[in-house]
C-alpha positions as CSV (number, residue, x, y, z in Angstrom):
1,M,22.5,17.7,20.3
2,R,23.9,15.3,17.8
3,F,20.6,13.4,17.9
4,L,18.7,16.5,16.6
5,P,19.1,15.8,12.8
6,A,17.9,12.2,13.3
7,F,15.0,13.4,15.4
8,V,14.0,16.0,12.8
9,L,14.1,13.5,10.0
10,D,12.1,11.0,12.0
11,A,9.5,13.7,12.8
12,L,9.2,14.7,9.2
13,L,8.7,11.0,8.2
14,V,6.0,10.6,10.9
15,L,4.3,13.7,9.4
16,V,4.6,12.1,5.9
17,F,3.1,8.9,7.3
18,A,0.1,10.8,8.6
19,A,-0.4,12.8,5.5
20,I,-0.3,9.7,3.3
21,G,-2.7,7.9,5.5
22,R,-5.2,10.8,5.5
23,A,-4.9,11.1,1.7
24,S,-5.5,7.4,1.2
25,H,-8.8,7.7,3.1
26,S,-9.8,10.9,1.3
27,E,-9.7,12.8,4.6
28,D,-8.9,16.4,4.8
29,P,-5.2,16.6,4.3
30,A,-5.1,19.8,6.5
31,G,-5.9,17.6,9.5
32,F,-2.8,15.4,9.3
33,L,-1.6,16.8,12.6
34,I,-4.6,15.2,14.3
35,T,-3.4,11.9,13.0
36,A,0.3,12.6,13.6
37,W,0.4,14.0,17.1
38,P,0.2,10.7,19.1
39,F,3.0,9.4,17.0
40,L,5.1,12.6,17.4
41,V,4.6,12.4,21.2
42,A,5.7,8.7,21.2
43,L,8.6,9.6,18.8
44,V,10.0,12.1,21.4
45,V,9.7,9.3,24.1
46,G,11.4,6.9,21.8
47,H,14.4,9.1,21.2
48,L,14.7,9.9,24.9
49,L,14.5,6.2,25.8
50,A,17.1,5.3,23.2
51,F,19.3,8.1,24.7
52,L,18.8,7.0,28.3
53,L,19.1,3.2,27.9
54,P,22.1,1.7,29.8
55,G,24.5,0.4,27.2
56,R,22.4,2.4,24.8
57,P,23.0,2.6,21.1
58,R,25.4,5.5,20.6
59,R,24.5,6.8,17.2
60,P,21.0,8.2,16.6
61,W,21.4,7.4,12.9
62,G,22.3,3.7,13.7
63,L,19.9,0.8,13.3
64,L,19.7,-0.1,17.0
65,W,18.7,3.5,17.9
66,G,16.2,3.3,15.1
67,L,14.8,0.0,16.3
68,V,14.1,1.5,19.8
69,V,12.5,4.6,18.2
70,W,10.4,2.6,15.9
71,I,9.0,0.2,18.5
72,V,8.2,3.0,21.0
73,T,6.7,5.2,18.2
74,V,4.3,2.5,17.1
75,A,3.4,1.2,20.5
76,G,3.3,4.5,22.2
77,G,1.5,6.2,19.3
78,M,-1.2,3.6,19.4
79,L,-1.5,3.8,23.2
80,V,-1.8,7.6,23.0
81,R,-4.5,7.3,20.3
82,V,-6.6,5.0,22.4
83,L,-6.1,7.0,25.6
84,S,-7.2,10.1,23.7
85,G,-10.4,8.5,22.5
86,D,-9.4,7.6,19.0
87,T,-9.2,4.1,17.6
88,A,-6.4,1.6,16.8
89,A,-8.0,-1.0,14.5
90,V,-5.8,-4.0,13.7
91,P,-5.4,-3.1,10.0
92,F,-4.2,0.4,11.1
93,I,-1.8,-1.1,13.5
94,I,-0.4,-3.4,10.8
95,V,0.0,-0.5,8.3
96,A,1.5,1.9,10.8
97,T,4.0,-0.7,12.0
98,I,5.1,-1.6,8.5
99,T,5.1,2.0,7.2
100,L,6.9,3.5,10.2
101,G,9.4,0.6,10.1
102,V,10.3,1.4,6.5
103,F,10.5,5.1,7.2
104,L,12.3,5.1,10.6
105,L,14.6,2.1,9.8
106,G,14.9,2.6,6.1
107,W,17.0,5.8,6.1
108,R,19.2,4.4,8.8
109,G,19.8,1.3,6.7
110,I,20.8,3.4,3.8
111,A,23.0,5.5,6.0
112,A,24.7,2.3,7.2
113,L,25.3,1.2,3.7
114,V,26.8,4.5,2.7
115,R,29.1,4.5,5.7
116,R,30.3,1.0,4.8
117,R,31.0,2.0,1.2
118,K,33.1,5.1,2.1
119,P,36.8,4.3,1.7
120,A,38.8,4.5,4.8
121,S,40.7,7.7,5.0
122,T,44.5,7.3,4.7
123,Q,46.8,9.4,6.7
């Protein structure tokens, strides 16, 4: 269950992405789950795939794990949107790819920097 905090943070960021997107188009903010659900489904698949990959990345807060999650979340989210009858216009794909990349990889990059700056414990 050590991946749970990373998954929860990623899920919150996907929800933020959906809420920002709806607000930027003056859509009802209460419907953000309609926008978010395909990406949340894909996020679950991304975390499972990162966990199950042979030679997989071992740390859910690491950049390699995040890279798998990001790619699957964007591609899978778009696929689920289209299969469910919604659209995936090129500008939306570009914005979603960039925004989710910043969100899903950004906090992991910050975590990596913080871990590097921590002094080695002396025993």
